[in-house]
GUSE-837946 format. One record per residue (C-alpha): y negated, z, x; residue number from 1; residue in one letter. Coordinates in steps of 0.05 Angstrom, whole numbers. Layout:
// GUSE-837946
<<Y; Z; X>; NUM; 'A'>
...
END
This chain:
// GUSE-837946
<<2099; -1918; 1052>; 1; 'M'>
<<2096; -1960; 999>; 2; 'V'>
<<2096; -1929; 924>; 3; 'V'>
<<2087; -1970; 867>; 4; 'R'>
<<2079; -1967; 787>; 5; 'G'>
<<2109; -1906; 757>; 6; 'P'>
<<2139; -1873; 810>; 7; 'F'>
<<2066; -1852; 846>; 8; 'A'>
<<2068; -1806; 780>; 9; 'K'>
<<2122; -1764; 816>; 10; 'L'>
<<2072; -1747; 882>; 11; 'W'>
<<2024; -1733; 823>; 12; 'H'>
<<2053; -1679; 799>; 13; 'W'>
<<2069; -1651; 865>; 14; 'L'>
<<1994; -1644; 870>; 15; 'D'>
<<1984; -1623; 791>; 16; 'H'>
<<2056; -1589; 781>; 17; 'P'>
<<2017; -1565; 712>; 18; 'E'>
<<2029; -1639; 689>; 19; 'E'>
<<2095; -1642; 708>; 20; 'A'>
<<2152; -1648; 662>; 21; 'P'>
<<2214; -1613; 659>; 22; 'D'>
<<2258; -1678; 651>; 23; 'E'>
<<2249; -1751; 679>; 24; 'V'>
<<2281; -1822; 668>; 25; 'A'>
<<2263; -1880; 707>; 26; 'F'>
<<2296; -1932; 681>; 27; 'W'>
<<2297; -2015; 683>; 28; 'G'>
<<2327; -2077; 707>; 29; 'M'>
<<2369; -2086; 768>; 30; 'A'>
<<2322; -2082; 833>; 31; 'G'>
<<2274; -2038; 819>; 32; 'A'>
<<2280; -2003; 864>; 33; 'S'>
<<2291; -1938; 820>; 34; 'K'>
<<2340; -1899; 880>; 35; 'S'>
<<2299; -1924; 939>; 36; 'W'>
<<2231; -1896; 912>; 37; 'Q'>
<<2258; -1822; 874>; 38; 'I'>
<<2296; -1816; 949>; 39; 'L'>
<<2233; -1830; 989>; 40; 'T'>
<<2198; -1778; 945>; 41; 'F'>
<<2249; -1732; 955>; 42; 'L'>
<<2251; -1738; 1026>; 43; 'L'>
<<2180; -1728; 1026>; 44; 'Y'>
<<2171; -1647; 994>; 45; 'V'>
<<2233; -1630; 1047>; 46; 'M'>
<<2182; -1659; 1104>; 47; 'H'>
<<2117; -1639; 1081>; 48; 'R'>
<<2148; -1560; 1063>; 49; 'Y'>
<<2209; -1564; 1119>; 50; 'P'>
<<2204; -1478; 1116>; 51; 'N'>
<<2213; -1477; 1046>; 52; 'V'>
<<2286; -1464; 1026>; 53; 'P'>
<<2295; -1506; 972>; 54; 'G'>
<<2352; -1542; 941>; 55; 'R'>
<<2360; -1609; 919>; 56; 'I'>
<<2419; -1633; 878>; 57; 'L'>
<<2437; -1715; 889>; 58; 'I'>
<<2496; -1732; 837>; 59; 'C'>
<<2534; -1785; 803>; 60; 'R'>
<<2592; -1802; 761>; 61; 'D'>
<<2642; -1806; 825>; 62; 'T'>
<<2626; -1773; 899>; 63; 'Y'>
<<2657; -1844; 913>; 64; 'N'>
<<2598; -1884; 873>; 65; 'S'>
<<2547; -1828; 911>; 66; 'L'>
<<2561; -1832; 990>; 67; 'T'>
<<2560; -1922; 971>; 68; 'R'>
<<2502; -1918; 938>; 69; 'S'>
<<2449; -1851; 949>; 70; 'A'>
<<2480; -1841; 1029>; 71; 'C'>
<<2470; -1911; 1041>; 72; 'V'>
<<2409; -1913; 1015>; 73; 'T'>
<<2376; -1853; 1048>; 74; 'I'>
<<2409; -1880; 1124>; 75; 'R'>
<<2363; -1940; 1100>; 76; 'K'>
<<2306; -1911; 1093>; 77; 'I'>
<<2301; -1848; 1155>; 78; 'L'>
<<2286; -1874; 1222>; 79; 'P'>
<<2346; -1878; 1262>; 80; 'A'>
<<2364; -1823; 1303>; 81; 'G'>
<<2335; -1774; 1256>; 82; 'H'>
<<2365; -1708; 1255>; 83; 'P'>
<<2382; -1710; 1185>; 84; 'M'>
<<2427; -1763; 1192>; 85; 'L'>
<<2478; -1725; 1243>; 86; 'E'>
<<2545; -1702; 1225>; 87; 'G'>
<<2588; -1734; 1182>; 88; 'P'>
<<2590; -1807; 1158>; 89; 'T'>
<<2572; -1823; 1090>; 90; 'D'>
<<2632; -1827; 1066>; 91; 'E'>
<<2647; -1755; 1079>; 92; 'H'>
<<2584; -1728; 1069>; 93; 'R'>
<<2574; -1662; 1022>; 94; 'T'>
<<2504; -1656; 1051>; 95; 'E'>
<<2439; -1665; 1082>; 96; 'Y'>
<<2394; -1610; 1113>; 97; 'R'>
<<2324; -1602; 1141>; 98; 'H'>
<<2285; -1549; 1162>; 99; 'G'>
<<2300; -1493; 1107>; 100; 'A'>
<<2324; -1543; 1056>; 101; 'W'>
<<2398; -1561; 1029>; 102; 'V'>
<<2410; -1624; 993>; 103; 'V'>
<<2478; -1623; 960>; 104; 'T'>
<<2511; -1686; 953>; 105; 'L'>
<<2568; -1688; 888>; 106; 'S'>
<<2604; -1728; 845>; 107; 'G'>
<<2608; -1703; 770>; 108; 'L'>
<<2690; -1694; 758>; 109; 'S'>
<<2678; -1615; 755>; 110; 'E'>
<<2606; -1621; 743>; 111; 'P'>
<<2597; -1540; 713>; 112; 'S'>
<<2617; -1518; 780>; 113; 'R'>
<<2547; -1543; 795>; 114; 'L'>
<<2514; -1497; 734>; 115; 'Y'>
<<2515; -1438; 763>; 116; 'S'>
<<2471; -1460; 823>; 117; 'T'>
<<2396; -1461; 818>; 118; 'E'>
<<2367; -1517; 844>; 119; 'W'>
<<2292; -1551; 854>; 120; 'D'>
<<2307; -1620; 845>; 121; 'F'>
<<2361; -1655; 808>; 122; 'V'>
<<2374; -1725; 813>; 123; 'F'>
<<2422; -1751; 774>; 124; 'V'>
<<2434; -1827; 801>; 125; 'E'>
<<2455; -1884; 749>; 126; 'E'>
<<2456; -1833; 691>; 127; 'A'>
<<2489; -1878; 647>; 128; 'R'>
<<2549; -1857; 664>; 129; 'E'>
<<2531; -1786; 649>; 130; 'T'>
<<2533; -1747; 584>; 131; 'S'>
<<2490; -1713; 546>; 132; 'L'>
<<2518; -1642; 552>; 133; 'G'>
<<2520; -1650; 632>; 134; 'T'>
<<2439; -1664; 635>; 135; 'W'>
<<2424; -1613; 587>; 136; 'E'>
<<2464; -1571; 632>; 137; 'E'>
<<2434; -1594; 692>; 138; 'F'>
<<2363; -1588; 649>; 139; 'S'>
<<2369; -1510; 652>; 140; 'R'>
<<2401; -1513; 723>; 141; 'A'>
<<2329; -1524; 748>; 142; 'A'>
<<2305; -1463; 759>; 143; 'R'>
<<2301; -1441; 828>; 144; 'N'>
<<2228; -1451; 841>; 145; 'Y'>
<<2224; -1438; 912>; 146; 'A'>
<<2157; -1481; 924>; 147; 'L'>
<<2130; -1428; 876>; 148; 'Y'>
<<2157; -1368; 905>; 149; 'R'>
<<2146; -1387; 963>; 150; 'H'>
<<2080; -1413; 1013>; 151; 'D'>
<<2085; -1458; 1065>; 152; 'A'>
<<2123; -1422; 1134>; 153; 'D'>
<<2180; -1398; 1088>; 154; 'G'>
<<2158; -1330; 1062>; 155; 'R'>
<<2173; -1302; 995>; 156; 'L'>
<<2102; -1291; 961>; 157; 'V'>
<<2125; -1275; 888>; 158; 'R'>
<<2176; -1235; 860>; 159; 'D'>
<<2222; -1246; 806>; 160; 'E'>
<<2163; -1240; 747>; 161; 'L'>
<<2121; -1291; 795>; 162; 'G'>
<<2076; -1237; 807>; 163; 'R'>
<<2041; -1241; 889>; 164; 'L'>
<<2065; -1194; 927>; 165; 'L'>
<<2009; -1195; 985>; 166; 'Y'>
<<1936; -1206; 973>; 167; 'D'>
<<1933; -1250; 1022>; 168; 'D'>
<<1995; -1288; 995>; 169; 'A'>
<<1982; -1370; 991>; 170; 'V'>
<<2048; -1399; 946>; 171; 'P'>
<<2058; -1473; 958>; 172; 'C'>
<<2045; -1484; 882>; 173; 'M'>
<<2010; -1441; 832>; 174; 'E'>
<<2061; -1460; 777>; 175; 'V'>
<<2136; -1463; 777>; 176; 'P'>
<<2161; -1529; 786>; 177; 'M'>
<<2233; -1565; 782>; 178; 'S'>
<<2258; -1633; 758>; 179; 'M'>
<<2308; -1661; 727>; 180; 'T'>
<<2304; -1739; 745>; 181; 'I'>
<<2355; -1792; 723>; 182; 'L'>
<<2349; -1862; 750>; 183; 'A'>
<<2379; -1916; 704>; 184; 'T'>
<<2395; -1992; 688>; 185; 'N'>
<<2394; -1998; 603>; 186; 'P'>
<<2454; -1988; 562>; 187; 'D'>
<<2474; -1988; 486>; 188; 'S'>
<<2425; -1981; 441>; 189; 'K'>
<<2451; -1913; 419>; 190; 'N'>
<<2456; -1876; 480>; 191; 'H'>
<<2428; -1805; 485>; 192; 'W'>
<<2374; -1825; 557>; 193; 'I'>
<<2344; -1888; 501>; 194; 'L'>
<<2346; -1825; 441>; 195; 'K'>
<<2324; -1769; 481>; 196; 'R'>
<<2266; -1817; 514>; 197; 'G'>
<<2242; -1850; 447>; 198; 'T'>
<<2242; -1782; 418>; 199; 'A'>
<<2187; -1753; 472>; 200; 'G'>
<<2235; -1696; 496>; 201; 'Q'>
<<2239; -1734; 578>; 202; 'M'>
<<2182; -1775; 613>; 203; 'E'>
<<2217; -1846; 594>; 204; 'F'>
<<2187; -1893; 650>; 205; 'L'>
<<2202; -1967; 662>; 206; 'Q'>
<<2204; -1987; 725>; 207; 'A'>
<<2202; -2070; 741>; 208; 'T'>
<<2217; -2120; 800>; 209; 'I'>
<<2145; -2118; 808>; 210; 'H'>
<<2153; -2040; 832>; 211; 'D'>
<<2194; -2064; 893>; 212; 'N'>
<<2160; -2072; 954>; 213; 'P'>
<<2225; -2113; 994>; 214; 'A'>
<<2224; -2153; 926>; 215; 'Y'>
<<2152; -2171; 909>; 216; 'W'>
<<2100; -2190; 939>; 217; 'D'>
<<2031; -2150; 908>; 218; 'I'>
<<1982; -2191; 948>; 219; 'E'>
<<2011; -2252; 945>; 220; 'G'>
<<2033; -2238; 870>; 221; 'N'>
<<2104; -2271; 881>; 222; 'C'>
<<2176; -2263; 901>; 223; 'L'>
<<2185; -2248; 967>; 224; 'T'>
<<2250; -2286; 1006>; 225; 'P'>
<<2293; -2225; 989>; 226; 'M'>
<<2267; -2225; 920>; 227; 'G'>
<<2280; -2297; 899>; 228; 'A'>
<<2356; -2295; 937>; 229; 'K'>
<<2372; -2230; 895>; 230; 'Y'>
<<2340; -2256; 822>; 231; 'T'>
<<2386; -2325; 837>; 232; 'N'>
<<2442; -2283; 851>; 233; 'R'>
<<2429; -2248; 783>; 234; 'M'>
<<2409; -2302; 749>; 235; 'S'>
<<2487; -2317; 750>; 236; 'K'>
<<2498; -2256; 703>; 237; 'I'>
<<2508; -2278; 636>; 238; 'G'>
<<2520; -2232; 565>; 239; 'G'>
<<2510; -2161; 556>; 240; 'V'>
<<2499; -2151; 636>; 241; 'R'>
<<2453; -2202; 632>; 242; 'R'>
<<2409; -2175; 580>; 243; 'R'>
<<2418; -2096; 605>; 244; 'R'>
<<2410; -2116; 679>; 245; 'L'>
<<2361; -2163; 677>; 246; 'V'>
<<2327; -2170; 623>; 247; 'L'>
<<2325; -2097; 619>; 248; 'A'>
<<2344; -2087; 542>; 249; 'E'>
<<2371; -2026; 517>; 250; 'W'>
<<2431; -2065; 465>; 251; 'C'>
<<2504; -2066; 446>; 252; 'S'>
<<2546; -2116; 462>; 253; 'P'>
<<2538; -2176; 407>; 254; 'E'>
<<2606; -2173; 369>; 255; 'G'>
<<2634; -2124; 407>; 256; 'A'>
<<2709; -2125; 394>; 257; 'V'>
<<2713; -2046; 391>; 258; 'W'>
<<2637; -2024; 368>; 259; 'P'>
<<2677; -1947; 365>; 260; 'E'>
<<2692; -1938; 434>; 261; 'F'>
<<2637; -1878; 443>; 262; 'D'>
<<2639; -1851; 518>; 263; 'T'>
<<2609; -1782; 483>; 264; 'D'>
<<2670; -1787; 444>; 265; 'R'>
<<2723; -1818; 486>; 266; 'H'>
<<2711; -1812; 559>; 267; 'V'>
<<2735; -1735; 577>; 268; 'M'>
<<2686; -1696; 638>; 269; 'M'>
<<2699; -1647; 682>; 270; 'G'>
<<2777; -1656; 691>; 271; 'V'>
<<2800; -1625; 749>; 272; 'K'>
<<2835; -1654; 801>; 273; 'R'>
<<2863; -1641; 873>; 274; 'D'>
<<2840; -1647; 948>; 275; 'A'>
<<2873; -1724; 940>; 276; 'D'>
<<2846; -1746; 863>; 277; 'G'>
<<2903; -1738; 827>; 278; 'F'>
<<2897; -1688; 764>; 279; 'L'>
<<2926; -1613; 782>; 280; 'L'>
<<2992; -1598; 744>; 281; 'K'>
<<2951; -1551; 706>; 282; 'S'>
<<2909; -1593; 682>; 283; 'E'>
<<2965; -1644; 653>; 284; 'I'>
<<2991; -1582; 625>; 285; 'E'>
<<2923; -1562; 584>; 286; 'R'>
<<2907; -1636; 561>; 287; 'L'>
<<2987; -1626; 526>; 288; 'G'>
<<3007; -1697; 574>; 289; 'I'>
<<3084; -1695; 572>; 290; 'V'>
<<3098; -1762; 593>; 291; 'E'>
<<3071; -1823; 627>; 292; 'F'>
<<3066; -1893; 612>; 293; 'Y'>
<<3013; -1951; 647>; 294; 'A'>
<<2986; -2029; 620>; 295; 'G'>
<<2981; -2069; 683>; 296; 'A'>
<<2938; -2142; 675>; 297; 'D'>
<<2957; -2177; 744>; 298; 'F'>
<<2892; -2226; 769>; 299; 'G'>
<<2871; -2236; 834>; 300; 'Y'>
<<2801; -2281; 826>; 301; 'D'>
<<2801; -2253; 761>; 302; 'N'>
<<2808; -2168; 765>; 303; 'S'>
<<2884; -2137; 766>; 304; 'G'>
<<2874; -2066; 736>; 305; 'V'>
<<2931; -2034; 725>; 306; 'L'>
<<2920; -1966; 683>; 307; 'V'>
<<2972; -1903; 677>; 308; 'V'>
<<2958; -1856; 614>; 309; 'G'>
<<2985; -1793; 602>; 310; 'G'>
<<3023; -1785; 525>; 311; 'Y'>
<<3004; -1725; 487>; 312; 'T'>
<<3057; -1672; 438>; 313; 'K'>
<<2994; -1699; 395>; 314; 'A'>
<<3017; -1768; 405>; 315; 'R'>
<<2943; -1787; 439>; 316; 'K'>
<<2937; -1826; 509>; 317; 'I'>
<<2894; -1805; 555>; 318; 'I'>
<<2882; -1854; 605>; 319; 'I'>
<<2877; -1809; 679>; 320; 'I'>
<<2884; -1858; 735>; 321; 'A'>
<<2872; -1934; 744>; 322; 'E'>
<<2878; -1981; 802>; 323; 'V'>
<<2821; -2041; 792>; 324; 'F'>
<<2812; -2095; 844>; 325; 'H'>
<<2794; -2164; 853>; 326; 'S'>
<<2839; -2207; 907>; 327; 'R'>
<<2890; -2157; 928>; 328; 'Q'>
<<2961; -2186; 942>; 329; 'D'>
<<3033; -2163; 907>; 330; 'V'>
<<3044; -2118; 963>; 331; 'R'>
<<2984; -2075; 960>; 332; 'W'>
<<2990; -2078; 885>; 333; 'W'>
<<3065; -2053; 890>; 334; 'T'>
<<3045; -1999; 944>; 335; 'D'>
<<2992; -1965; 895>; 336; 'W'>
<<3037; -1973; 837>; 337; 'L'>
<<3092; -1921; 881>; 338; 'V'>
<<3040; -1879; 899>; 339; 'K'>
<<3020; -1870; 825>; 340; 'L'>
<<3094; -1859; 802>; 341; 'H'>
<<3106; -1806; 852>; 342; 'K'>
<<3056; -1777; 815>; 343; 'R'>
<<3056; -1802; 756>; 344; 'Y'>
<<3134; -1813; 739>; 345; 'P'>
<<3128; -1878; 697>; 346; 'L'>
<<3177; -1883; 634>; 347; 'T'>
<<3148; -1952; 629>; 348; 'L'>
<<3101; -1999; 640>; 349; 'A'>
<<3070; -2058; 601>; 350; 'F'>
<<3056; -2112; 644>; 351; 'C'>
<<3027; -2182; 634>; 352; 'D'>
<<3086; -2224; 640>; 353; 'H'>
<<3044; -2293; 665>; 354; 'N'>
<<3078; -2257; 740>; 355; 'R'>
<<3145; -2245; 719>; 356; 'P'>
<<3155; -2251; 798>; 357; 'D'>
<<3104; -2182; 800>; 358; 'W'>
<<3147; -2149; 754>; 359; 'I'>
<<3206; -2163; 782>; 360; 'L'>
<<3169; -2137; 858>; 361; 'A'>
<<3146; -2073; 827>; 362; 'W'>
<<3222; -2056; 786>; 363; 'N'>
<<3255; -2072; 866>; 364; 'D'>
<<3204; -2020; 892>; 365; 'A'>
<<3212; -1965; 836>; 366; 'L'>
<<3289; -1977; 843>; 367; 'G'>
<<3305; -1994; 789>; 368; 'V'>
<<3337; -2070; 750>; 369; 'P'>
<<3285; -2120; 718>; 370; 'T'>
<<3304; -2137; 645>; 371; 'D'>
<<3370; -2090; 635>; 372; 'S'>
<<3379; -2022; 618>; 373; 'P'>
<<3344; -1978; 665>; 374; 'G'>
<<3277; -2029; 673>; 375; 'A'>
<<3212; -1988; 685>; 376; 'I'>
<<3162; -2045; 681>; 377; 'C'>
<<3171; -2097; 624>; 378; 'V'>
<<3126; -2152; 594>; 379; 'R'>
<<3081; -2130; 551>; 380; 'A'>
<<3067; -2150; 479>; 381; 'D'>
<<3016; -2197; 491>; 382; 'K'>
<<2985; -2209; 422>; 383; 'G'>
<<2919; -2204; 409>; 384; 'I'>
<<2900; -2188; 340>; 385; 'D'>
<<2962; -2134; 337>; 386; 'R'>
<<2938; -2102; 409>; 387; 'G'>
<<2859; -2105; 382>; 388; 'L'>
<<2877; -2075; 319>; 389; 'E'>
<<2924; -2024; 353>; 390; 'I'>
<<2871; -1996; 397>; 391; 'V'>
<<2820; -1995; 340>; 392; 'R'>
<<2868; -1948; 299>; 393; 'R'>
<<2875; -1902; 372>; 394; 'R'>
<<2795; -1900; 382>; 395; 'L'>
<<2780; -1885; 310>; 396; 'A'>
<<2779; -1816; 279>; 397; 'S'>
<<2836; -1780; 259>; 398; 'H'>
<<2832; -1708; 249>; 399; 'D'>
<<2850; -1688; 317>; 400; 'N'>
<<2796; -1737; 342>; 401; 'G'>
<<2803; -1803; 363>; 402; 'P'>
<<2882; -1819; 398>; 403; 'H'>
<<2846; -1855; 468>; 404; 'L'>
<<2812; -1822; 518>; 405; 'H'>
<<2788; -1836; 586>; 406; 'V'>
<<2771; -1798; 639>; 407; 'I'>
<<2713; -1817; 670>; 408; 'H'>
<<2728; -1810; 736>; 409; 'D'>
<<2800; -1839; 724>; 410; 'A'>
<<2787; -1893; 787>; 411; 'L'>
<<2834; -1874; 846>; 412; 'V'>
<<2801; -1910; 897>; 413; 'H'>
<<2731; -1937; 917>; 414; 'P'>
<<2701; -1983; 877>; 415; 'P'>
<<2711; -2058; 894>; 416; 'D'>
<<2648; -2081; 929>; 417; 'P'>
<<2662; -2157; 914>; 418; 'E'>
<<2658; -2135; 831>; 419; 'L'>
<<2594; -2086; 850>; 420; 'L'>
<<2557; -2138; 883>; 421; 'E'>
<<2575; -2189; 820>; 422; 'R'>
<<2545; -2127; 773>; 423; 'H'>
<<2616; -2143; 731>; 424; 'V'>
<<2651; -2082; 704>; 425; 'A'>
<<2696; -2044; 765>; 426; 'W'>
<<2723; -1996; 719>; 427; 'R'>
<<2757; -1994; 653>; 428; 'T'>
<<2706; -1951; 612>; 429; 'I'>
<<2648; -2009; 630>; 430; 'D'>
<<2707; -2060; 600>; 431; 'C'>
<<2729; -2022; 532>; 432; 'L'>
<<2641; -2016; 528>; 433; 'S'>
<<2633; -2083; 538>; 434; 'E'>
<<2694; -2119; 511>; 435; 'Y'>
<<2661; -2181; 456>; 436; 'A'>
<<2679; -2239; 416>; 437; 'Y'>
<<2667; -2308; 437>; 438; 'K'>
<<2592; -2321; 422>; 439; 'R'>
<<2580; -2261; 396>; 440; 'G'>
<<2624; -2279; 331>; 441; 'S'>
<<2673; -2243; 297>; 442; 'T'>
<<2672; -2296; 250>; 443; 'S'>
<<2742; -2312; 207>; 444; 'D'>
<<2727; -2391; 221>; 445; 'D'>
<<2796; -2417; 247>; 446; 'L'>
<<2751; -2468; 306>; 447; 'A'>
<<2692; -2478; 324>; 448; 'D'>
<<2677; -2551; 339>; 449; 'D'>
<<2711; -2545; 404>; 450; 'T'>
<<2776; -2511; 376>; 451; 'G'>
<<2761; -2453; 412>; 452; 'A'>
<<2761; -2392; 365>; 453; 'R'>
<<2702; -2360; 356>; 454; 'P'>
<<2742; -2287; 331>; 455; 'D'>
<<2788; -2295; 395>; 456; 'R'>
<<2751; -2238; 447>; 457; 'P'>
<<2713; -2284; 508>; 458; 'D'>
<<2762; -2274; 565>; 459; 'K'>
<<2722; -2319; 606>; 460; 'S'>
<<2683; -2255; 623>; 461; 'K'>
<<2701; -2204; 677>; 462; 'A'>
<<2707; -2148; 619>; 463; 'N'>
<<2768; -2174; 595>; 464; 'S'>
<<2811; -2139; 639>; 465; 'D'>
<<2810; -2069; 635>; 466; 'G'>
<<2816; -2075; 555>; 467; 'A'>
<<2875; -2132; 565>; 468; 'D'>
<<2912; -2072; 612>; 469; 'A'>
<<2889; -2016; 558>; 470; 'V'>
<<2913; -2063; 501>; 471; 'R'>
<<2980; -2079; 527>; 472; 'Y'>
<<2992; -2001; 551>; 473; 'L'>
<<2974; -1981; 469>; 474; 'C'>
<<3012; -2042; 430>; 475; 'T'>
<<3077; -2016; 486>; 476; 'G'>
<<3073; -1947; 464>; 477; 'L'>
<<3059; -1967; 383>; 478; 'E'>
<<3144; -1989; 383>; 479; 'Y'>
<<3159; -1920; 385>; 480; 'F'>
<<3116; -1887; 336>; 481; 'E'>
<<3146; -1864; 273>; 482; 'P'>
<<3088; -1886; 222>; 483; 'E'>
<<3086; -1957; 241>; 484; 'T'>
<<3106; -2005; 190>; 485; 'D'>
<<3161; -2039; 226>; 486; 'P'>
<<3145; -2109; 199>; 487; 'L'>
<<3068; -2102; 239>; 488; 'S'>
<<3104; -2111; 299>; 489; 'L'>
<<3145; -2157; 341>; 490; 'N'>
<<3221; -2144; 324>; 491; 'S'>
<<3252; -2190; 379>; 492; 'S'>
<<3211; -2149; 424>; 493; 'Y'>
<<3228; -2086; 397>; 494; 'R'>
<<3291; -2107; 412>; 495; 'K'>
<<3291; -2122; 488>; 496; 'K'>
<<3248; -2053; 488>; 497; 'L'>
<<3300; -2011; 477>; 498; 'R'>
<<3351; -2052; 522>; 499; 'M'>
<<3314; -2009; 578>; 500; 'T'>
<<3344; -1949; 550>; 501; 'G'>
<<3270; -1922; 562>; 502; 'R'>
<<3230; -1882; 512>; 503; 'R'>
<<3189; -1826; 488>; 504; 'P'>
<<3206; -1756; 498>; 505; 'Q'>
<<3205; -1736; 418>; 506; 'F'>
<<3255; -1723; 366>; 507; 'E'>
<<3272; -1760; 304>; 508; 'G'>
<<3209; -1811; 314>; 509; 'D'>
<<3238; -1877; 322>; 510; 'I'>
<<3283; -1911; 270>; 511; 'A'>
<<3348; -1926; 293>; 512; 'P'>
<<3363; -1998; 313>; 513; 'D'>
<<3402; -2015; 256>; 514; 'D'>
<<3332; -2008; 220>; 515; 'D'>
<<3319; -2071; 252>; 516; 'M'>
<<3329; -2142; 250>; 517; 'E'>
<<3380; -2155; 295>; 518; 'Q'>
<<3370; -2220; 344>; 519; 'I'>
<<3412; -2231; 403>; 520; 'D'>
<<3389; -2263; 468>; 521; 'E'>
<<3373; -2333; 443>; 522; 'E'>
<<3329; -2316; 395>; 523; 'D'>
<<3289; -2276; 434>; 524; 'W'>
<<3279; -2338; 481>; 525; 'I'>
<<3256; -2377; 417>; 526; 'V'>
<<3218; -2327; 393>; 527; 'D'>
<<3177; -2308; 464>; 528; 'T'>
<<3158; -2385; 467>; 529; 'I'>
<<3132; -2386; 384>; 530; 'R'>
<<3093; -2332; 414>; 531; 'R'>
<<3064; -2360; 479>; 532; 'S'>
<<3046; -2416; 437>; 533; 'M'>
<<3013; -2384; 376>; 534; 'H'>
<<2997; -2320; 399>; 535; 'P'>
<<2988; -2285; 334>; 536; 'D'>
END
C-alpha cells in the first residue's frame, strides 16, 4: 500500500484521533488519486477493525455517477474474489459489507433521508457538485463513534455518556473520532469549499499528480508511462477546465456570459423522484409547475442537449429533466423525446432549426404536424444577444427569487462516458457556470483582426450546447410573457409561434394578435433569411 503526500494524514489521525479534524477536504488537479487514496483508507479501517459495527457513507451528486466512479475504484483496489465484491454488479449496488461494517452508497437527490443515520465516516466524492447545506448536515450526522464505543472484538464498552462499562475494557480509541471527508477538483473562486477551507473551518489539503503512484515514479522523479499518457490527454483541454483540472486553480471563467449563475441560488437539491427517475406528482404540485416546455440543441460530434422545463404559476422555469449526449442519431433522440413527453406532456419544444429533418421526425413521433396548427416542436428564436439577456434576467434576483432554476440531478440517463473521458461538460449545470465569451472578453468592439466578434460566446467550446438549449427554452417562453416589450422580440417569429395555437394556460397574459405587426408568409421567409445572416 503506497500512501503519499497529504493522504498520509488520514493514517496518522487514525492512530492519533485526538488530532483528527471533524472535516477534511482533499482538493487538487485531476489525476491526483484523491478518491483512490481516501477509499483505500476507508477500506483499511474496515479491515483493521472488522468486528466493530461501524457505518460509512459514500455519496456523490447522483447515484449513477457514484457507481461509475467509487464502485469502479473499489473494485480496482480490492483483490479479485474479495468477499466485499460479491453480490450485485456495480450499477445495481447500494452497499458493501465487511465484518460488522456497513458501507452505504447513495446519490444526493434526497440527502435529507441520510441525515437521520449516524455515521463514522462520510465521504463526499467530487464535492464541488454538492451544496454547503448538504455538507453541513453530513458534518452533524458524523457522530456514530463506533471505534470509541467498542473494543476490537466489537463489544460495546462505553455507555451513552462515554463511561467505560467494564474495568478491563480496551476501546479501539480513547477519544471519539468521526470524520466528514471530501474530494474535489477546484471550482469557482466563490465556491463554498474554498471559502470554508481558507477560513480554517476544515482541514484543506492539496494533492498533486506526484501523490499518485500510478502516474508518478517517485524514485525516478518522473512520470510513469501511464502518467505521461494521461497528462498528454489532459494537455488538450482548454479554457477554465484547464485552469481547474490541470493547473488546480480555483477560478471563474474569464468573461463569463452569465456571472449571475450561482449553484447555491439556482440549483435545487433534494427534489423527490420515483424509481424511474421522474418527478413525483406531489413534487410537481409542490413546485407549482403547471406546464412543460423544452429546448433542444441538436448535435452529434458535439453534444446534443434536450432540456425539459417546468413552467410554474409564478412564471418561473425549473429545468427538471435533461438528455445530454454525443454521437447519437435521430432515432435515439426521438425515443427520449417520446419518453419524456409521456411523463411531462410538452406544450412546445423550441428546437435548433439547423436540423429541420429532426424537427419533422420529432413532430411525426408525437403525432402532430410541422409548421402548422398543433405543432409541438418548433424552430427556436436563435437571436444571440436577445437570448443571452433573457436568460440573464431570469437568473437575476426578483422579489420571489430567481426565475430560472435547475434540479441538480436533472440528467435522466447515465453520463456520456465519452464526455467524461474528454473532461468536458456533461450536464447543463456545468454549461451555465462555464459559458464564456471568446478570448475571455466582453468588449464592445465589433470585431478583432480575424473578423471574429469578441463579444460573442465561444461556440467552439463543449460547454455551449447546454447553454444554447436553455437559451432557446427561455427565449421561446419570453414571447408569452405579458410584461415583455413586443419591440424587443422578433415580430415575425412571434407570428409564426402563434400559428401553432399553443400557449401557456394563463388568462389575460398575452396581447392579441392585432397588437402585433401582421407579417405574411413571404415576410416570414425574408425575415428568417435576414436573421440567419445577422443573428441579432
